[in-house]
C-alpha positions in Angstrom: -24.6 -38.5 36.9 -25.2 -37.0 40.2 -22.7 -36.2 42.9 -23.1 -36.0 46.6 -26.5 -34.7 47.8 -28.1 -35.4 44.4 -26.4 -32.4 42.8 -25.2 -32.8 39.2 -21.5 -33.9 39.0 -19.1 -31.5 37.4 -18.3 -32.3 33.8 -15.3 -31.4 31.7 -13.6 -28.2 32.8 -15.5 -28.3 36.1 -18.7 -27.1 34.5 -22.0 -28.3 35.9 -24.5 -29.2 33.2 -27.9 -27.4 33.3 -30.9 -29.5 34.4 -34.6 -29.0 34.5 -34.2 -27.0 37.7 -31.8 -24.5 36.1 -33.2 -21.0 36.2 -32.2 -18.5 33.5 -33.3 -15.0 34.5 -34.7 -13.1 31.6 -35.6 -9.4 31.6 -38.3 -8.5 29.1 -38.0 -5.3 27.1 -35.3 -3.2 25.5 -32.0 -2.8 27.2 -31.3 0.7 28.5 -28.1 2.2 27.1 -25.5 4.0 29.1 -23.1 6.9 28.5 -22.9 8.3 25.0 -25.2 5.6 23.7 -27.9 6.9 26.1 -27.7 10.4 24.5 -28.0 8.8 21.0 -31.0 6.8 22.2 -32.6 10.0 23.6 -32.2 11.6 20.2 -33.7 8.6 18.5 -36.6 8.6 20.9 -37.3 12.3 20.1 -37.0 11.4 16.4 -39.6 8.6 16.8 -41.9 10.9 18.8 -41.7 13.6 16.2 -42.3 11.0 13.5 -45.5 9.8 15.3 -47.0 13.2 16.1 -45.5 15.9 13.8 -44.0 14.7 10.6 -43.1 11.3 9.2 -39.4 10.5 8.8 -38.6 8.6 5.6 -36.9 5.3 6.3 -33.7 6.4 4.5 -33.4 9.4 6.9 -34.0 7.5 10.1 -31.4 7.1 12.9 -29.8 3.7 13.1 -31.5 3.4 16.6 -34.9 4.4 15.3 -36.4 0.8 15.5 -35.0 0.2 19.0 -36.2 3.6 20.1 -39.7 2.8 18.8 -39.7 -0.5 20.7 -38.5 1.3 23.9 -41.2 4.0 23.4 -43.8 1.3 23.2 -43.0 0.3 26.8 -43.9 3.8 28.1 -47.6 3.3 27.2 -48.0 7.0 26.5 -50.9 8.3 24.3 -50.5 10.6 21.3 -51.5 13.6 23.4 -48.6 13.0 25.9 -46.2 12.3 23.0 -47.2 15.5 21.3 -46.2 17.4 24.5 -42.8 15.5 24.6 -42.1 16.4 21.0 -40.6 19.7 22.1 -38.1 20.4 24.8 -39.7 20.7 28.2 -41.0 18.9 31.3 -43.0 16.3 29.3 -39.8 15.2 27.5 -38.0 14.9 30.8 -40.8 12.8 32.2 -40.7 10.6 29.1 -37.0 10.0 29.5 -37.5 9.2 33.1 -40.3 6.8 32.3 -38.0 5.1 29.7 -35.0 4.9 32.0 -33.1 7.4 29.8 -32.6 10.3 32.1 -29.1 11.7 32.3 
């Protein structure tokens, strides 16, 4: 049922039911962590980078954030040569963290 002005009438507890014009904003991609979790994600990203360009990390030795870091790293769109540079501490790693929204 519609109320005044064609707007949906409030239902129980004053809630307005969604309709075909309801917009639910969605943000694609992986959520960026904050605080201590950001540091843990940075470490997981470094682990994934090193896994890709230096030495494979066996599944049983991976960080709990490994898969999420891998998904986040995919958003950067960096090539293996750029990731190789970011495998060690330096400007390339800082640029990668900035590109991923993980700078501290």
